[in-house]
N, C-alpha and C positions, 0 to 999 in steps of 0.2 A: 271489472269485478266479475268473477266467475260465479256460477250457481252455488258451488260449494262454499265460497266465502260469504255469499249473501245468506245462505241457510245458517252457517255458523254464527254470523253476526245477529241474525234473528233469534237464535237459540240463546245466545249470551244476553241479549236485550230482554228476552222473556224471563230468564232466570233473575236478572237484576230487578225487574219490575215485581216479580213474585216475592222476592226477598224484601223489598220495600213495603209491600202490602202486608206481609207477615209481621214485620217489625211494628208497623203502625197499629195493627189489630192487637198485638200482644201488649203494647203500651196503653191502648184504650181500655183493655180489660181491667187493669188495676186503676183504682181511683186516683192515686197520686203519681202514676207512671213509674212506680218503684223508687221514687226519690222523695224525701221529705222536702217540703217547700215552705218557706217563710218561717214565722215564729207564731207560737200560740198567743192569742190576745190576752191582755191582762193589764196590770198596773206597772208603772216604772218605765225604764228605758233599757234598750240594748245598746251597748257601746261598741263602736267599730273603730279600730285603730289602724291607721295607715302610716307607714314609715317610708321615707325616701332618702336614699343616700347616694350622692353623685360619685362617691369614691375618691373625691379630691378634697374632702373635708367639709363640703357643703351638704345640705339636705334639709329635710323638714319632717315634722311629725304632726299628724292631725287626728283628733279624736272626734267622732261624730256620734251624737246621741239620737237614737231613733226611738220614738215612743211606741210602746206595745199596744196602746189603746188605738183601735182603728179610726175612731172619730178624731182624736187628736192628731194622728198621722195625716189624715185627709186635710185637716185645717192648715197644715204646714204648706200646702200647695195653693191656698187661697191668697191672692195678692193682698198686701197690708191695707191698701186703700179700700178694699171691699170687705174687710173684717169688721164685724160689729165691735164697738168699743166696750170691752168688758172690764168692770172695775169692782 
């Protein structure tokens, strides 16, 4: 490796690091990173539909209901044997 190649590699590396720092700082300035994330809390459910088709005639369709209430959403991750019995 010659000195010219080493200097050129160093300059390219410095440019890449500076660009990465610039992008991270720009995303940190905005609260949501420029992208909306999640859904607003509330009542009801958000339905997510997923379809799969194998192309040979088979496939499946699945609809998942996700609660908008944060507490109800968190309860879905508690194992059933640990949930208090609500009646």
